[in-house]
C-alpha positions as CSV (number, residue, x, y, z in Angstrom):
1,M,-10.3,-12.0,-29.0
2,S,-9.1,-11.3,-25.5
3,Q,-8.3,-7.9,-24.1
4,R,-4.8,-9.0,-23.5
5,T,-4.0,-9.1,-27.2
6,H,-4.8,-5.4,-27.5
7,R,-2.1,-4.3,-25.0
8,T,1.2,-3.0,-26.3
9,A,3.1,-3.7,-23.1
10,R,2.7,-6.5,-20.7
11,L,1.7,-5.6,-17.1
12,T,3.2,-7.5,-14.3
13,A,1.3,-7.7,-11.0
14,L,3.5,-7.6,-7.9
15,D,2.9,-9.8,-4.8
16,T,3.6,-8.5,-1.3
17,N,6.8,-10.6,-1.0
18,V,8.4,-9.0,-4.0
19,L,7.8,-5.5,-2.6
20,A,9.0,-6.6,0.8
21,R,12.2,-8.0,-0.6
22,Y,12.8,-4.8,-2.5
23,Y,12.2,-2.4,0.4
24,V,13.7,-4.4,3.3
25,Q,17.2,-5.5,2.8
26,A,17.7,-8.2,5.4
27,E,21.0,-8.2,7.2
28,N,22.6,-11.6,7.4
29,A,20.2,-12.9,4.7
30,D,20.7,-16.4,3.4
31,A,21.7,-16.9,-0.2
32,A,18.1,-17.5,-1.3
33,T,16.8,-14.4,0.3
34,A,19.7,-12.3,-1.0
35,A,18.9,-13.6,-4.5
36,Q,15.3,-12.7,-4.1
37,C,16.3,-9.2,-3.0
38,E,18.4,-8.8,-6.2
39,R,15.6,-10.1,-8.4
40,A,13.1,-7.8,-6.8
41,Q,15.4,-4.8,-7.3
42,A,16.0,-5.7,-10.9
43,L,12.2,-6.0,-11.5
44,L,11.2,-2.8,-9.8
45,E,14.0,-0.8,-11.4
46,S,13.5,-2.3,-14.9
47,G,11.0,0.3,-16.0
48,K,8.6,-2.4,-17.1
49,P,4.9,-1.8,-16.4
50,L,4.1,-3.1,-12.9
51,F,0.8,-3.2,-11.0
52,V,0.1,-3.1,-7.2
53,A,-3.3,-4.2,-6.0
54,T,-4.9,-2.5,-3.0
55,T,-4.9,-5.9,-1.2
56,V,-1.1,-6.1,-1.8
57,A,-0.6,-2.6,-0.4
58,L,-2.6,-3.5,2.7
59,E,-0.6,-6.6,3.3
60,L,2.7,-4.8,2.6
61,E,1.9,-2.3,5.3
62,W,1.1,-5.1,7.8
63,V,4.4,-6.9,6.9
64,L,6.5,-3.8,7.2
65,R,5.0,-2.7,10.5
66,G,4.1,-6.1,12.0
67,F,6.9,-8.4,10.9
68,Y,9.8,-6.1,10.2
69,K,8.8,-3.7,13.0
70,L,9.3,-0.6,10.9
71,S,8.0,2.8,12.2
72,P,5.0,4.4,10.7
73,D,7.2,7.1,9.2
74,T,9.4,4.5,7.5
75,V,6.3,2.7,6.2
76,A,5.0,6.0,4.8
77,T,8.4,6.6,3.1
78,V,8.2,3.2,1.5
79,F,4.7,3.9,0.1
80,G,5.7,7.5,-0.9
81,H,8.5,6.0,-3.0
82,L,6.3,3.4,-4.5
83,L,3.8,6.1,-5.5
84,T,6.5,8.0,-7.3
85,L,7.6,5.2,-9.6
86,P,6.1,6.2,-13.0
87,H,6.0,2.6,-14.3
88,V,4.0,1.3,-11.3
89,Q,0.2,1.4,-11.6
90,V,-1.6,1.3,-8.2
91,Q,-5.1,-0.1,-8.1
92,D,-6.5,2.9,-6.2
93,R,-3.8,5.5,-6.1
94,Q,-6.0,8.1,-4.5
95,A,-6.9,5.7,-1.6
96,L,-3.3,4.6,-1.1
97,Q,-2.1,8.3,-1.1
98,S,-4.8,9.1,1.5
99,A,-3.7,6.2,3.7
100,C,0.0,7.2,3.5
101,D,-0.9,10.8,4.3
102,A,-3.0,9.8,7.3
103,L,-0.4,7.2,8.5
104,A,2.1,10.1,8.9
105,Q,-0.6,11.8,11.1
106,G,-0.9,8.8,13.4
107,F,-3.9,7.1,11.8
108,D,-4.1,3.3,11.3
109,F,-3.2,2.6,7.7
110,A,-5.8,-0.1,7.2
111,D,-8.6,2.0,8.7
112,V,-7.8,4.9,6.3
113,L,-7.3,2.7,3.3
114,H,-10.8,1.1,4.0
115,H,-12.2,4.6,4.4
116,A,-10.6,6.1,1.3
117,S,-11.7,3.1,-0.7
118,S,-15.3,3.7,0.4
119,R,-15.3,7.3,-0.7
120,H,-18.3,6.6,-3.0
121,C,-20.4,5.7,0.0
122,D,-22.5,8.0,2.2
123,V,-21.4,6.6,5.6
124,M,-18.8,4.1,6.9
125,A,-19.8,2.0,9.9
126,T,-17.2,0.7,12.3
127,F,-16.9,-0.7,15.8
128,D,-13.6,1.1,16.3
129,D,-11.7,0.9,19.5
130,K,-9.0,3.5,18.6
131,G,-11.1,6.6,18.2
132,F,-11.0,6.4,14.4
133,A,-14.6,7.8,14.1
134,K,-13.9,10.8,16.3
135,R,-10.6,11.5,14.6
136,A,-12.1,11.2,11.1
137,A,-15.0,13.5,12.1
138,A,-12.5,16.1,13.4
139,K,-10.8,16.0,10.0
140,G,-14.1,16.4,8.2
141,W,-13.6,13.2,6.2
142,V,-16.2,12.0,3.8
143,P,-17.8,9.6,4.1
144,K,-18.7,10.2,7.7
145,V,-17.5,7.5,10.0
146,L,-20.1,6.3,12.4
147,V,-20.2,3.7,15.2
148,P,-23.6,2.0,14.9
């Protein structure tokens, strides 16, 4: 018997493009894009159990910042909203919350998400070119970030 048969409610995993269509309402969108935005809104506001993988969160940040050119504050607001939705499960809520908090402080979202997801480790090694190791050390983050 599979695990799936023991669940009382079905869990729907969201892909990056669904979240992007929900959070970015494109002006002058074609009919297909507008329809996707409406379907994304209906799904996210349905109250049905939804799931967001860490990889989707990482990709969403890149899409919002890189493709849509949204500011770090706006990206942090998007993730802050996502984290408040009671029917949305996030793969590693603590890591995502840490990445959102640090994004608002000027850190790179991906660096912090990687770091927060490695909290069970003793050390994180990086060849950073943005001063991440120094800034993380100044904050006293664990694990310690080292440049080998």
